[in-house]
C-alpha positions in Angstrom: 109.1 189.8 211.7 106.6 191.2 209.2 106.1 194.9 209.6 102.8 196.6 210.3 103.1 198.4 207.0 103.3 195.1 205.1 100.2 193.8 206.9 98.3 197.0 206.1 99.3 196.8 202.4 98.2 193.2 202.2 95.0 194.0 203.9 94.3 196.8 201.4 94.9 194.4 198.5 92.5 191.8 200.1 89.9 194.5 200.5 90.2 195.6 196.8 90.1 192.0 195.6 87.1 191.2 197.9 85.4 194.4 196.8 85.0 193.3 193.2 82.7 190.3 193.8 80.9 192.2 196.6 80.1 195.0 194.1 78.9 192.5 191.5 76.7 190.8 194.1 75.3 194.1 195.3 74.2 195.1 191.8 72.9 191.6 190.7 69.2 191.1 191.4 67.8 187.7 192.5 68.4 185.9 195.7 69.4 187.7 199.0 72.9 189.2 199.2 73.7 186.7 202.0 72.8 183.6 200.0 74.7 184.9 196.9 77.8 185.7 199.0 77.8 182.1 200.4 77.8 180.6 196.9 80.4 183.0 195.6 82.6 181.8 198.5 82.2 178.2 197.3 83.1 179.2 193.8 86.2 181.2 194.8 87.4 178.5 197.2 87.1 176.0 194.3 89.2 178.4 192.1 91.7 178.8 194.9 92.2 175.1 195.2 92.8 174.8 191.4 95.2 177.8 191.4 97.0 176.3 194.4 97.5 173.2 192.3 98.8 175.4 189.5 101.2 177.0 192.0 102.5 173.7 193.1 102.7 172.1 189.6 104.7 175.1 188.2 107.1 174.8 191.2 106.1 178.3 192.3 105.5 177.4 196.0 108.8 179.1 197.0 108.6 181.8 194.3 108.6 184.2 197.3 110.6 182.4 200.0 109.2 184.4 202.9 105.6 184.9 204.2 103.2 186.6 204.1 104.9 189.0 201.6 107.6 188.7 199.0 111.0 189.6 200.3 109.3 191.7 202.9 107.1 193.6 200.4 103.5 193.3 199.4 104.1 192.5 195.7 106.9 191.3 193.4 107.2 194.7 191.7 108.8 196.1 194.8 111.0 193.0 195.3 112.2 192.9 191.7 115.9 193.3 192.5 115.9 190.6 195.2 114.1 188.2 192.8 116.5 188.9 189.9 119.4 188.4 192.2 118.1 185.0 193.4 117.4 184.0 189.9 120.8 184.9 188.7 122.5 183.0 191.5 120.3 179.9 190.7 118.7 180.1 187.2 116.9 176.7 187.6 116.0 177.4 191.2 112.5 178.1 192.7 112.7 181.9 192.5 111.8 183.7 189.2 109.7 186.7 188.5 106.9 184.6 187.0 106.9 182.2 189.9 106.9 185.0 192.4 103.8 186.4 190.8 102.1 183.0 190.7 102.8 182.5 194.4 101.6 186.0 195.4 98.4 185.8 193.3 97.7 182.6 195.1 98.1 184.4 198.4 96.0 187.3 197.3 93.2 184.9 196.4 93.5 183.2 199.8 93.3 186.6 201.5 90.3 187.5 199.4 88.4 184.3 200.6 89.3 185.2 204.2 88.1 188.8 203.7 84.8 187.6 202.2 84.3 185.2 205.2 84.8 188.2 207.5 82.0 189.9 205.6 79.9 186.8 205.9 80.4 186.8 209.7 79.4 190.5 209.8 76.2 189.8 207.9 75.3 186.8 210.0 75.8 188.9 213.1 73.4 191.5 211.9 70.8 188.8 211.3 70.9 187.3 214.8 67.3 188.3 215.5 65.9 187.1 212.2 68.0 184.0 211.6 69.1 183.0 215.1 72.6 182.1 216.2 73.3 179.1 214.0 74.4 181.1 210.9 76.7 183.2 213.0 78.2 180.1 214.8 78.7 178.4 211.4 80.3 181.4 209.9 82.7 181.8 212.9 83.7 178.2 212.5 84.5 178.9 208.8 86.6 181.9 209.9 88.6 179.7 212.3 89.1 177.1 209.6 90.4 179.6 207.1 92.8 180.9 209.7 94.1 177.4 210.3 94.4 177.0 206.6 96.4 180.2 206.4 98.8 178.9 209.0 99.5 175.8 207.0 100.0 178.0 204.0 102.7 179.9 205.9 104.3 176.6 207.1 104.3 175.3 203.5 106.8 178.1 202.7 108.7 178.3 206.0 109.2 174.5 206.1 110.3 174.4 202.4 107.4 172.4 200.9 107.6 169.6 203.4 105.3 166.9 201.9 103.0 166.3 204.9 102.5 170.1 205.4 101.6 170.6 201.7 99.3 167.6 201.8 97.5 168.8 204.9 97.2 172.3 203.3 95.3 170.7 200.3 93.2 168.5 202.6 92.2 171.5 204.7 91.3 173.4 201.5 88.9 170.6 200.6 87.5 170.6 204.1 86.9 174.3 203.8 85.2 173.8 200.4 83.0 171.1 202.0 82.0 173.3 204.9 81.3 176.3 202.7 79.1 174.2 200.4 77.2 172.8 203.4 76.8 176.3 204.7 75.6 177.7 201.4 73.0 175.1 200.8 71.2 175.8 204.0 67.9 177.7 203.6 68.9 180.4 206.1 66.5 183.0 204.8 63.9 180.9 202.9 60.3 181.1 204.1 57.8 178.4 203.1 54.6 179.8 202.1 52.7 176.6 201.4 53.9 173.4 203.1 53.0 169.9 202.1 54.5 166.7 203.6 55.8 164.0 201.2 57.0 160.5 202.0 60.1 160.2 199.8 63.0 157.8 199.6 66.4 159.5 200.0 70.0 158.5 199.5 71.5 156.2 202.1 73.5 158.3 204.5 75.6 155.1 205.2 76.6 154.9 201.6 77.3 158.6 201.4 79.5 158.5 204.5 81.4 155.6 203.1 81.9 157.6 199.9 83.2 160.6 201.8 85.7 158.4 203.7 87.1 156.6 200.6 87.3 159.8 198.6 89.2 161.8 201.3 91.6 158.8 201.7 92.2 158.8 198.0 92.7 162.5 197.8 95.2 162.3 200.6 97.0 159.5 198.6 96.9 161.7 195.5 98.3 164.7 197.3 101.0 162.5 198.7 101.9 161.4 195.2 102.0 165.0 194.0 103.9 166.5 196.9 106.5 163.7 196.7 106.8 164.1 192.9 105.9 160.4 192.5 103.6 160.8 189.5 106.2 159.4 187.1 107.5 156.7 189.5 105.4 154.3 187.5 105.8 155.5 183.9 103.6 152.8 182.4 100.0 151.8 182.6 98.2 149.6 183.8 101.4 147.9 185.1 104.1 149.7 187.1 107.7 149.2 185.8 106.3 146.4 183.7 105.0 144.5 186.8 101.5 143.7 187.9 102.7 144.2 191.5 105.9 146.2 191.6 108.5 146.1 194.4 107.3 148.2 197.4 108.6 149.8 200.5 105.6 150.9 202.5 107.5 152.1 205.6 109.8 154.4 203.7 107.1 155.7 201.3 104.6 156.5 204.1 106.9 158.0 206.7 105.0 161.2 207.0 107.3 163.5 208.8 110.4 164.1 206.6 111.8 166.7 204.2 111.0 166.9 200.6 113.0 164.3 198.6 114.4 162.7 201.7 113.5 159.7 203.8 113.4 159.6 207.6 117.1 159.1 207.8 117.8 162.2 205.8 119.0 160.3 202.8 117.5 160.6 199.3 114.2 158.7 199.1 114.5 155.5 197.1 112.7 154.9 193.7 111.0 151.9 195.3 109.4 154.1 198.0 108.1 156.5 195.3 106.7 153.5 193.4 104.9 152.5 196.5 103.4 155.9 196.9 102.2 155.9 193.3 101.0 152.3 193.4 98.9 152.9 196.6 97.1 155.7 194.9 96.3 153.6 191.8 95.1 150.6 193.8 92.8 152.7 196.0 91.3 154.4 192.9 89.6 151.1 192.1 87.7 151.2 195.4 86.8 154.9 194.9 85.4 154.1 191.4 83.3 151.3 192.8 81.9 153.1 195.8 81.3 156.5 194.2 80.0 154.9 191.0 77.5 152.9 193.1 76.4 156.1 194.8 76.0 158.0 191.5 73.9 155.2 189.9 71.8 154.8 193.1 71.1 158.6 193.1 70.0 158.5 189.5 67.5 155.7 190.4 66.1 157.7 193.2 65.8 161.0 191.3 62.2 162.0 190.8 60.5 165.3 189.8 60.5 166.2 193.5 64.2 165.4 193.7 65.2 166.7 190.3 68.3 168.4 191.7 69.6 165.1 192.9 69.6 163.7 189.4 71.7 166.6 188.1 74.2 166.2 190.9 74.4 162.4 190.3 75.1 163.0 186.6 77.8 165.5 187.5 79.3 163.0 189.9 79.5 160.3 187.3 80.9 162.6 184.7 83.6 163.8 187.0 84.5 160.2 187.9 85.0 159.6 184.2 87.2 162.7 184.0 89.3 161.5 186.9 89.9 158.2 185.2 90.9 159.9 181.9 93.2 162.6 183.5 94.7 160.1 186.0 95.8 157.8 183.1 96.9 160.8 181.0 99.2 162.0 183.8 101.1 158.7 183.4 100.9 158.1 179.7 101.7 161.7 178.7 104.3 162.3 181.4 102.4 164.5 183.8 101.1 167.3 181.5 100.1 170.5 183.3 96.5 170.6 181.9 95.8 167.0 182.9 97.2 167.5 186.4 95.1 170.6 186.9 92.0 168.9 185.7 92.7 166.0 188.0 92.9 168.3 191.1 89.8 170.2 189.9 88.0 166.9 189.6 88.9 165.9 193.1 87.4 169.2 194.4 84.3 168.7 192.2 83.7 165.2 193.6 83.9 166.7 197.1 81.4 169.3 196.1 79.0 166.7 194.6 79.1 164.6 197.8 78.3 167.5 200.0 75.4 168.6 197.7 74.1 165.0 197.9 74.0 165.3 201.7 71.0 167.5 201.2 69.0 164.5 200.0 70.5 161.9 202.4 68.9 160.2 205.3 69.8 157.4 207.8 66.3 156.1 207.3 65.0 154.4 204.1 62.0 156.8 204.0 61.6 160.3 205.4 58.7 162.7 205.8 60.0 165.9 204.1 58.3 169.3 204.1 58.3 170.9 200.6 57.2 174.4 199.6 
């Protein structure tokens, strides 16, 4: 059971890490402190997702095999003898000094995001009279979500990188990014001085919803590929093992509750099952490309001087789609290089960000009366 001293030390580290961006925001002029904090949380969560991918891709997820500390301490410096002993016993194992630091930095960043959300809750509470209860309720929801995410982070370690737990951990991180972006883009403190009503055509909410669905399914499939180490199960492109439609075993490949590297019977997972996991991700990528590509081009057509921000987000969406194609193919052709894998994860998070930003200009009706300042 983690000691009170350990929790206090980790809390102190989180406060120090969170204090740096807070100090920067306090000194930086411009928008309100609350609005700036909300967007910094989006930025830091995006960074946390990418660093989480770096942690996984460098096999550092068990660099500290306990939680929340490292061998019962708040940092690898104090656990150096235990780490070196574990590394000596298993030189190619998951525990090394570098991996321990990577894992703990990931935890420090996660704690920092949690600490900043606590600050957000506090500010929202102080603004109950001026902003109403919606900002506070939204911020409390974010706090609950980050706590659930922290629990899955703990289970990732205690359940020894079980694929479904690691996959859900990534999916929840993207849900958190979505919710933080949605929260940040609300005009909580914006006052309209001059109001005019415009009849404008917005993005189809139906198409945007479909885009969200197919993107999150594809991200789940991609995470399932990564957490099962199935990236190189199909080492050629565009075929798989030289076949247009390789041999598959869907039931074994998509049995969700099982240990890493094993099937439901506790035996080593078969190469055919890994091929199936990889192939499913490749096939669904075609649908994602079609749907999100259609959304991006439609958004470009609808972009006007009134909706200039929509055009910028649409261009970013299409550029990231292209990046995903290039990095996805590179992962296969160049045998899963670290840079391409990281960019692929970052691209997934960027696509989620783009879709949430587009929701600002979405409507279930073909035309809408919109108030503009």
